[in-house]
Residue, then its C-alpha position, 0 to 999 in steps of 0.5 A: m076880847k070885848l068889842n068896846t075894848v077893841l074900838l077903844s084901842v082902835c081910836v087910840s092907835v088910828g089917831s096917829m095915822s090922821l097925820y098921814a091921811g090922804k084921799n078917801i080910799s076904801p079898804i078891801e075887806p079880807p075874805m073871812v072864815t067863821i071859826p066856831a067856838g070850842s076848846f083845844e089842847m094848845g102846845s106840844d111836849d116836843r118843844e120847850s117853848s110849846k110847854p106846858v100843853h094847856k086847855v084853851h076855850l074860845k068864842a067864835f071869831g072870824l079869820g082871814k081866808y088868805e094872808v093879806t095881799v099886796k093889793e089889799f095892803r095898797q089901799f091902806a098905804k094910799a089912804t093913810g100915808y103911814p110911814l112904812p119901812t124903806e129897808c128890808r131883808h129881802e135880797l138873796d145870795g147864799w141866804f138872806k143879806l142883811a137889810s137893804p133898800g126895799s119896801w112892801d111895793a118894791n123888793a126883790l121877791t114880790t112879783s104879783e099883787f096877789q102874793p102876801v105883802v112882806c117887807i112891812n113890820w109888826k107895827a105896820a100890820k097892826a096899823y093896817t088892822d086898826w085902819l080896817a076897823k076904823e074905816t069899816g066899823k067892824p072889830y078887825r085886828l090881828p089874830t091871837e096865838a091860841e086863835w091861830e093854832y086852834a084854827a090852823r089845826a082845825g081839830t086835828k092832833t097830827d103835825y099838820f092838819f092832813g097828817d104827820d108827813k114824816d117823809g115829806t112827800q105830801v106837804c107840796e099839795y097844802a103848802n109852799t115850802a122847801d121843795l125840788y122846784g124851789e131848790s132849782i130856782l134858788q140855786r140858779d138865782a142866788n146859790t141858795s140851798y134848802y139841803n142841810w138846812t133845818t129839817g131839809l129838802h122835801k122830795c116833791s114840788d109845790s111849783s113856786a120858788y118864792a112866795s105863792i099867789v094866795g090860795m094856790y094849795k088845798p085848804n085846811p078843813l075850816g077853809l084856811y089857805d097857806v096856814i102851814s107855809n107861804v109867809q110867816e104870820m105875825l100875831a097879836d101876842c107878846y112873846v113869852r118862851g113857854y106857856e106858863n101863865a098863858p091866857t086860857d080864854g083865847s086872848a092875846r098875851k100882853d106880858g113878856e117881851c113886847r119888843r118881840r111878837v109871836a109868829r106862826g106858820s112857816s115860809w117858802h124859804w124854810d122847811n115847814s114845821p108842825l103847826t104847834a111850833r112857835g116863832a118870834i119877831g121883832e116889832d120893828f123887823s122888816g123881812g121878806v118872808d113875814g106877813f099876816r092875816v086878819a081876825l075879827d071878833g064874832e062871825a065872818p061878815k058877808a063879803s062887800k062889793a069890793t071884796q067880791y071884785f077882789l075875789k074875782s080878780l084873785k080867781f083870775a090870777q090863780a087860774t093864770e098861775r095854774k096854767r104856768r104851773a102846768l107847763i113845768s116838767d117832771f123832775p129827773e130821778p136822782v143820780r146813783n152810785v157816786k164814788l169819790k177817790q182822794s189823792d194829793g189834794v185832787v178829788t175825783l168823782t165818778w157816777d152811773k150814767h143816768h138811764q133817762q134819755d132826755i137828761e141834758g147833763y149833770r151839776v156837781y155841788r160841794n159844801p165848804i164844811k161837811g153838813e153845810m149848804f152845798k154850792l155849785v162847783a161845776a155845770n153842763l157836765k156831759h159825762n159821768h165824771f168830775v175832777d176837782a184839783n182844788a181839794g181842801k184839807h178838811e172834811y167836806e162833801y160832794t153831790v151830783v144832780a141830773v138836769k132836765n129842762h133846767l130843773q135838777s133832780y134831788y141830790s145824790e147820796p153825798v160822798i165825804t172827803k177825809a180830813g187831812t193833816f194841818n202843818l204847824p206852826g199856823k192857825i187851825e179853823a175850829e170846824w176842821s176837825v177829824k172828829t167832833e163830839g158835843a159841838s156843831i158847826s154854824f155860820s160865824s158872826d165874827n164879821d171880821r173873819g166870816g166862815h164858820v164856828l163851833t157852837g151848839p144849843e147852849g154853846i159848846a157842851k161841857q165834855a165836848q171834844m174836837e180832834y185834829s190831825i197836825d204835823v209839827t214842822k219844828a220842835g219848840h215852845y208854841q204860844v197858844e191863842f184862840r178866838v172865842a165868844s161867850p156871855e160870861d166867864r167860863t172854865g174853858f178847855e184843855l189841850l191834849i197831844d196824843d191824849k196827854k194833857l198839856d194845859r188848860y185855858a180859861v174863856a173870859k167873858t166877851g160880852g155875848y155870843h156875837e162879841w168875839q175876842t182873841q184870847g191866849g194863855s200859856s205856851i206848850y211844847l210841841s215835838k216834831g212830827k205828826h200828832s193828834l191834837k185834841i180840845k176838851s171842853l170843861d164847860s158850856h156856853w162858849k163858842l170857838n172860831w180858831l186856835s192858833l199855835l205860833p212859835k213863842e218869841s224868845 
């Protein structure tokens, strides 16, 4: 990017900030690293969004050593009065709640001036770099996607700059990610679990439950910190799925969906992904795990006095945080040999008594559906057994942890209940199947009803089959209704009883994957007794919440 182009864009975009300008407050220029000129193969064949792999040539540029902190961003907010978001997706309860009151300087997650600034949006991050450029006369800006990947990978070809880490035991030295410490604190604070989320929970501890003070983990070979994970970083490029016709000179992509911008790296609240993985974020979206770092044309400048003072303050904050982390105790070893007995709606769990003498007790977790996040059902257990008299009829799992100094072990190997038989007439939730092929369980976007739905990468797949065990209390004709979502008309599905085809049901367009409708079709005859009910998908691109079979009115 040419210097005169940068300065022209700065003059245009910063002009709007003059309306909000307050006192003359000097910026803290971010500590920078010079990234040398070079070429690299950008992308990966592992993901469609990262194809095709292509060569990119870059000139030398500067890149922030750290993600922009609250302390640095405060200077911009005070100096400009820029209208920053007053709502943010930052509160946790099982997972992130929808947007609620919160801002960059007052949210549920930020506790230190030296954490990355969050609860802003892409427009605010861009405004910050424009202001920084105007105040210093230096061409500061947001990094491009090519610059970010080139610098983060630092000449390496593995998933991460330190290796592939397939077993997830090394990453805690280099990044703030989904780990044992975070799991303990998040389960305690917000009933939130990493287990069964994306690629899971790492068997290591990074000593941070939320966003970390910057620079606490090992840097990459170019001296950049937190590129693997701490907060997701917003970049200059418009988002386009895939790299067809992408620039090869390291510049930002300006075509595509400019309402969404590229985001790279992961956050403390997700599992980390390989450095070639891509994300996208809306220009106006304000979230609790989204931040940025700063780039600059040419070599990194010498640190100003304000920057030097910032670094001294940061060093003190890091030293204090290291002392706190040194006090965190070791994690207990996992619980072994958990067994499950199931009878008449009662589940009994037993496990081996823990061999470590300083264990305080046990906790039992259960998920609502097999493969979903675990929720606490029993705590402060002193004995190695537990009885759950509220067992459901569908398939789900239990796991047990040991507790020491309020920190819990990695989860035991889950034990699984057997799906029961559902009485008809009534409603069958789609996820309560005895056996499912070609569909996966996901959180429901059917806001009026909640729960879970069956879906997949492109909705429920063609030829997918879901099997349910039913007990018909009275023979007769039953009216079929189902709750579905689909962006277009689909062929739908067949119903089979004991492998005998009964009828087929088309799925009409609902308006999208998050627009749900109750639809129906012809009635079917069911004989009294226990049967196997199957739903066989005849098409893809549809989702199912539930199926209802009620007596047909005469």
